TORLUMGU-695143 format. One line per 5 residues: number of its first residue (from 0); for each residue y, x, z of C-alpha. Coordinates in steps of 0.5 Angstrom, whole numbers, always signed. Example, Ala and Ser with C-alpha at 12.3 -4.5 7.8 and 13.67 -1.06 7.14 Angstrom:
2
0	-9:+25:+16 | -2:+27:+14
This chain:
115
0	-98:-168:-20 | -95:-161:-18 | -88:-159:-17 | -85:-153:-17 | -79:-151:-12
5	-74:-146:-14 | -70:-143:-9 | -65:-138:-9 | -66:-132:-5 | -61:-127:-7
10	-55:-126:-11 | -53:-119:-12 | -46:-116:-13 | -44:-111:-19 | -42:-106:-13
15	-49:-107:-10 | -52:-105:-16 | -47:-99:-18 | -43:-98:-13 | -36:-97:-15
20	-38:-94:-22 | -41:-99:-26 | -44:-95:-33 | -39:-100:-37 | -32:-102:-37
25	-32:-109:-34 | -27:-114:-36 | -25:-117:-29 | -21:-123:-32 | -28:-125:-35
30	-33:-123:-31 | -34:-124:-23 | -37:-119:-19 | -43:-124:-17 | -46:-130:-21
35	-42:-136:-20 | -48:-141:-22 | -52:-141:-15 | -51:-140:-8 | -57:-137:-3
40	-61:-142:+0 | -60:-147:-6 | -67:-150:-8 | -69:-154:-15 | -75:-158:-16
45	-79:-159:-23 | -84:-164:-24 | -90:-163:-28 | -89:-169:-32 | -82:-167:-34
50	-85:-160:-36 | -88:-164:-42 | -88:-162:-50 | -85:-169:-51 | -78:-168:-53
55	-76:-174:-50 | -78:-173:-43 | -78:-165:-43 | -74:-162:-38 | -70:-156:-41
60	-68:-154:-34 | -66:-157:-28 | -59:-160:-27 | -54:-155:-25 | -58:-149:-26
65	-56:-144:-31 | -59:-145:-37 | -59:-137:-38 | -63:-136:-32 | -68:-141:-33
70	-69:-138:-40 | -71:-132:-36 | -76:-135:-31 | -79:-140:-35 | -85:-137:-37
75	-86:-136:-29 | -84:-143:-28 | -90:-145:-33 | -95:-141:-30 | -94:-143:-23
80	-93:-150:-25 | -100:-151:-28 | -104:-147:-23 | -103:-140:-24 | -102:-135:-18
85	-101:-127:-18 | -106:-123:-15 | -101:-118:-12 | -98:-124:-8 | -102:-126:-3
90	-98:-133:-2 | -102:-137:-8 | -98:-141:-13 | -92:-136:-11 | -88:-131:-15
95	-81:-128:-14 | -77:-128:-21 | -70:-126:-23 | -65:-127:-28 | -63:-121:-33
100	-56:-121:-32 | -56:-113:-31 | -49:-113:-28 | -50:-119:-22 | -57:-121:-22
105	-60:-127:-18 | -67:-127:-15 | -71:-133:-15 | -77:-135:-11 | -82:-140:-15
110	-87:-144:-11 | -92:-149:-13 | -92:-156:-9 | -98:-160:-9 | -98:-167:-8
């Protein structure tokens, strides 16, 4: 059975993206300038046995993984987990993906681990 490793490779800060002038007013009491869910270098493993359509075993996302980010990268996880590769990436069974938080996105490396 294949597994997928998801590695957090980059967290971006609002200032990294927009400098000191974001295009919208941000409530700084409600939104931190950087995602608080992940740390760079953090890794998560998904097993294909738990990525099944059976609702009793289906893993919606790894423990302690942001469900919003998981929803954003889930199709890339499925593609890699079930044998896919992307022709523009020379490392077969690997993709770089990110969450869609436009103010403070997180970039992930998704790679297949063969047993």
